[in-house]
N, C-alpha and C positions, 0 to 999 in steps of 0.2 A: 406091272409096267412093262416095258421094255428096254433091251440094248439092241442098237442098229447095229448089224454087219451087212455094208454096204445098202443094199434096198430091202433085205431081210431084218426083220425084226424078231428077238429072241427073248423067249420070258424073262421077266426078273422078278424073284419075289422080294418084298419089301419088307422087313420085319422089325419091330421096334420095343426096346425093353428098357422100361426106366427100374433103375437100383438107388438104393437108399447112398449117401453122398457126404453126409456130414455140414461141413461148410464150404464144399468145393463143389458147386455144380458143373455139369460141362452137359458139351453135346457131340457126339463122334458120331463120322460116318465112317465105316467101313465095306469092304467089298471091291475090292479095286476098282475105287473111284478116283477120276480125274478130278485138274483143280476146280473145272467149271462143278463138277458134283460135289464137292466139297467143301464150295462157297456157299451149297443151298442152304447150311447151318444158317446163315447169315440172315438170307433170304426168307426162308422159314422162321426165324425169330422175328423179323419185320413184320412178316404177313399178319403173326397170328399179333402180334401189338396193334396193326391197322384194324382187324376187327376186333378188339379190346380184349383180347386174352394175351397171358404169358406163359413161358414153359413150366413146367414144374421144378421147382428147387433140387433137384435130384440128377444122378446121373443119366443122361439119355444115348442108350447107341441103336443106333441106327444101320440094321444089316444087308446088303443089295446083295442077294443070293441068287444063283451061285457065283462063289468068290472068285473063280477062276477068269471067269468075262467082262473084259473090261465097259466099265459104266464111262462114259463119255455125253457130256449135254446138258444145259439146265432143265431138259424136260422131268428129271427126274424132281423138281422139287416140288409139285403135287402131289404124287404117291407118297414122297416120304411126312408132306404135311397131314394126308389123311389117316396114315397109318399112326403120326402121331396123336390126330385128332381121335382116333379111336381108343389107343393106348389111354389119353386122360379121360375117355369117358363120354367125349363131346358128339362123336356120332357110335351108334350102335356097330360092333366092329363085323355082324353078320350082315348087314347092308352093304358091305366094301366087298364083301366075296365074290361075287358076282361081276365084277367090274376092273378091267385094268384103267391107267390114267395116265395123261402125259399131260404137261403145263409146266410155266415157267412163273413163279411168284414175283410181283409188284412188290414193294414194301408196305404200300396200303392195301394189301390184300387182294387187288387186281390178278388176273391169269392170263399172261403174256402169251401170243403166241409162238410156237415151234417147228419145225422142220419133222419131218417123216410122220405126219399123221394117219395120211392114206395106209402106208405100210403099219402102222401101229394098228388103225383099225382091222384090216385085214389079218393080222396077226391073233387079234379079240377075238374074231369072230371065228378063226378054227380054232380058237383053246376054250370058244363055249362063252366067252366073256362078251361084256358092253365095253363100250370104250365110254370115258371122262375126260375132255381135252377143252383147251381152249375156245369161247364164241366163235374167235375168227376162223378156227380148224374147222368148224361144227360142218360148214357145208362140203368138207374137202375129205372127212370123216364117214359121212352119209352116203359117198359112192361106194363103200365098201359093202353091198350087198343089202341083208337085212340086220346088220349089226346093230346090237341097241347104242343109241349115243346120246350121251348130256353135253352141254356146251357151256358152262356156266359163264358169264362176266368175269365174276368175284369168289375168292373162297367164300365169304360167308350169303353168295347167292347159296352154294352147292350144300354149303350146312343146313342150309333154310330148307332147301328140296331134301334133303335126309331126314329131314325134323318133320316135313310136314306143310313146314308154315309156307312154301312156298314149290310150284311145282315148274319144272324145266321140259320143256316137249323137245320132239327129237326133231334136228332142224335137215331142213330140205337139200339136197343135194345142190351145192353150186352150179351157177350155168353162166357163160359168158353171156354180158348185158350189152344193148346194142351199141350203146355208147363207149363200151372199152376200147382201149387202142390197143392193136397187138403189133409185133414188131412184124415189118415185110421186108422181104431178101429185097424189093427193088431199091431200099437204103443204101446197101451192099455194093458199092462198085469193083467192077472184078471179080474175081472168084468164081469164073463161070461152071468149072469143072466141079468146085465144091457147091456150089446152090443147083445144078441139075440134081448131086444126088440127096441134096436134101429132099428136092420136090418129088422123085420118085420114090424115094424111100417114104414119104406122107401121102402121096398117091395111092401106095399100094398094102403102105399099112404094115411098113417093113421094120424092124429093127435097125440102129445105126452104131457104131464103135468108131467114136474119135481118138485119133490117136496124133499127137501135135506136143511140140514145146511148150514149158508152160511161161507163157507170153501173151500180156494184153490183145495184142494183134492175132491171137489166134483163140480169141474165147469168142468172138461174133456168131458165131454156128450156134454154141451151147444154149 
């Protein structure tokens, strides 16, 4: 999987190890993870229950390497779950070796959309990997060149794909539908200089850097 540093994505390897523990099974995530990542334990546990699986009665350690890179966000749910499924023998580990993954898990096993899918897909392509992402993010990921993309709706659908009982096809790049409503600068009253700057940048394909106080009234152009 990846950790995001601004708009860039940095490679993160998810390693899962199971140890005998006697009567005290546990599930620990290490590797400079924030609270959202730490809570992945319960989402993964619930998602497994949602597809009819239970965690082994062992001491489970999930390591997110490198350990000195901060890990933030719920998109680590899916790669942690996949690494755990591989360690349990549900999915052959070699079938996951060519993939990066991002996605948040629901307690029913569904895979919820996450942010940063396009940078993740670009990074995966640069690493020579495909990307597994939520179904809702598939069209976004498909814009990243020729990178292989799997976009399952649920964890069980992804497991079935790797077992050969279901086939997931690469999604098509997303396009704006004629009926989609987009923000219109005509709805903004005043701010003529700012609107002109946005129009010139859009017409010429130029980059923009917005500097303003953190206030809701300053977010209309974002």
